[in-house]
C-alpha positions as CSV (number, residue, x, y, z in Angstrom):
1,X,0.3,0.0,-0.1
2,X,1.2,3.4,-1.3
3,X,2.3,6.0,1.8
4,X,-0.1,9.2,1.1
5,X,1.5,12.5,-0.3
6,X,2.7,14.9,2.3
7,X,1.1,18.0,0.6
8,X,3.6,19.7,2.6
9,X,2.8,23.2,1.4
10,X,-0.6,22.6,3.4
11,X,-1.1,24.1,7.3
12,X,-3.2,20.6,7.3
13,X,-0.4,18.4,6.7
14,X,1.8,16.9,9.2
15,X,4.7,19.7,9.1
16,X,1.8,21.9,8.5
17,X,-0.1,21.2,12.0
18,X,3.5,21.0,13.7
19,X,4.5,24.5,12.4
20,X,1.2,25.6,13.4
21,X,1.3,24.6,16.9
22,X,4.7,25.6,17.3
23,X,4.7,29.0,15.6
24,X,1.6,29.8,14.3
25,X,0.6,31.7,17.5
26,X,2.9,34.6,16.5
27,X,0.6,35.2,13.2
28,X,-2.3,35.7,15.3
29,X,-2.5,39.4,14.5
30,X,-5.8,40.8,13.4
31,X,-7.2,43.1,15.9
32,X,-10.7,42.9,14.3
33,X,-13.5,43.0,17.0
34,X,-15.7,40.6,15.1
35,X,-14.3,37.3,16.4
36,X,-15.6,35.3,12.5
37,X,-13.1,37.9,10.7
38,X,-10.5,38.1,13.1
39,X,-9.9,33.8,12.9
40,X,-10.4,33.9,9.4
41,X,-7.6,37.0,9.0
42,X,-5.4,35.3,11.6
43,X,-5.5,32.0,9.6
44,X,-4.8,33.9,6.4
45,X,-1.5,35.3,8.5
46,X,-0.9,32.0,9.3
47,X,-1.0,30.4,5.8
48,X,1.2,33.3,4.3
49,X,3.7,32.9,7.0
50,X,3.9,29.4,6.5
51,X,3.7,29.5,2.8
52,X,6.6,31.7,2.7
53,X,8.7,29.4,4.9
54,X,7.9,26.3,2.6
55,X,8.7,28.3,-0.6
56,X,11.6,30.7,0.5
57,X,13.5,28.3,2.6
58,X,15.2,31.3,4.4
59,X,18.2,30.1,6.8
60,X,16.9,32.5,9.8
61,X,13.9,32.9,11.7
62,X,11.5,35.4,10.3
63,X,11.9,37.6,13.2
64,X,15.9,37.8,12.4
65,X,18.1,39.8,10.7
66,X,21.8,38.3,10.4
67,X,24.2,40.9,10.9
68,X,27.5,40.6,9.3
69,X,30.6,39.5,11.5
70,X,34.2,38.5,11.4
71,X,35.5,35.0,12.1
72,X,38.7,35.5,13.2
73,X,41.8,33.3,12.7
74,X,41.5,30.6,14.7
75,X,37.7,30.0,15.2
76,X,37.0,26.4,15.0
77,X,33.8,25.2,13.5
78,X,31.6,21.7,12.5
79,X,30.2,21.1,9.3
80,X,27.6,18.4,8.4
81,X,29.0,16.4,5.2
82,X,27.3,14.2,2.7
83,X,28.8,10.8,1.6
84,X,30.4,11.8,-1.5
85,X,30.9,15.2,-0.2
86,X,34.9,15.6,-0.4
87,X,36.3,17.8,2.3
88,X,37.1,20.9,0.3
89,X,33.6,21.0,-1.0
90,X,32.4,23.0,1.8
91,X,28.4,24.1,2.0
92,X,27.8,27.5,2.8
93,X,26.7,26.8,6.3
94,X,28.9,25.8,9.5
95,X,27.7,25.8,13.2
96,X,30.0,26.6,16.6
97,X,27.8,23.3,18.1
98,X,28.7,19.6,18.4
99,X,26.9,17.5,16.1
100,X,26.0,14.0,17.1
101,X,23.5,12.3,15.0
102,X,21.8,12.8,11.6
103,X,18.8,13.2,13.5
104,X,20.5,16.2,15.2
105,X,21.5,17.6,12.0
106,X,18.2,17.1,10.5
107,X,16.0,18.7,13.4
108,X,18.2,21.3,15.0
109,X,20.7,22.2,11.9
110,X,17.5,21.9,9.8
111,X,19.2,20.5,6.9
112,X,16.9,19.1,4.2
113,X,17.2,15.8,2.8
114,X,17.4,17.8,-0.8
115,X,20.3,19.4,0.3
116,X,22.4,16.4,2.2
117,X,20.6,13.3,1.2
118,X,23.0,11.1,3.3
119,X,24.7,12.7,6.1
120,X,27.6,10.6,7.1
121,X,29.7,12.5,9.2
122,X,31.2,15.9,10.7
123,X,33.9,17.9,9.5
124,X,35.6,20.3,12.0
125,X,37.5,23.2,10.3
126,X,39.8,26.1,11.6
127,X,39.6,29.5,10.2
128,X,43.1,30.3,8.3
129,X,41.9,33.4,7.0
130,X,39.7,36.3,8.1
131,X,36.1,35.1,7.0
132,X,33.2,37.3,6.7
133,X,29.9,35.7,7.4
134,X,26.0,36.4,8.8
135,X,25.6,34.6,12.0
136,X,22.6,33.6,14.0
137,X,19.8,31.4,14.8
138,X,19.1,28.4,12.8
139,X,15.2,29.0,11.8
140,X,12.8,26.4,11.3
141,X,12.6,24.5,8.0
142,X,9.7,22.3,6.2
143,X,11.4,18.8,4.8
144,X,8.7,17.9,2.4
145,X,10.7,14.8,1.5
146,X,10.2,13.5,5.0
147,X,7.0,15.3,5.3
148,X,8.5,16.8,8.7
149,X,8.5,20.3,10.3
150,X,12.4,20.7,11.0
151,X,12.5,23.2,13.9
152,X,16.2,24.4,13.7
153,X,17.8,25.5,17.2
154,X,21.7,25.3,17.0
155,X,23.9,28.2,16.1
156,X,24.8,29.2,12.5
157,X,26.7,31.2,10.1
158,X,26.5,31.7,6.5
159,X,30.2,32.1,4.6
160,X,30.1,35.3,2.8
161,X,32.8,34.3,0.2
162,X,32.2,32.6,-3.2
163,X,31.3,29.0,-3.1
164,X,35.1,27.9,-4.9
165,X,36.8,30.7,-2.2
166,X,35.3,29.3,0.9
167,X,38.3,26.4,0.7
168,X,41.0,29.2,0.9
169,X,39.7,30.1,4.2
170,X,39.8,27.2,6.2
171,X,41.9,24.5,6.8
172,X,40.3,20.9,8.0
173,X,41.4,19.8,11.5
174,X,39.3,16.6,11.8
175,X,36.3,14.5,11.2
176,X,34.2,12.1,12.9
177,X,31.1,9.7,12.1
178,X,27.6,10.5,13.6
179,X,24.8,8.2,14.1
180,X,22.7,7.2,11.5
181,X,19.5,6.7,13.8
């Protein structure tokens, strides 16, 4: 028997209901004195916010504007890596938190399966040249492949250098496998 499609873009989906429970209250902002109209406007606000999350996949919570910061030489950080991803093929985001399992990478780093389908290790890098970044909290994501809300939680930074230049700013200092829960 085939599994039901996820329809992750709907507030009635599994991830939509989880998002509404965790974050929907933030969008109940209507001041309409008529309770029916207020409920309708609030539902529209929640649906709009959820749709933006699903379609735009912003890396930060919508209430947060990441500042530009500089990671000084010597800063050490972690990065979840997929099977077949070479150590010198850095993604755009790193974390200052320890990652112990694939479920932590998915849930707390909000890494969609489409972005890194088979995470198998964490690489640890040291900054070797001053690195400009955006830094802040990880916002939630909706993973349509897993039909799940990934709430985010850990710290993150986004490298503000071109993909092909990232390797020139860091040095690999270690790697460790993570639990495949």
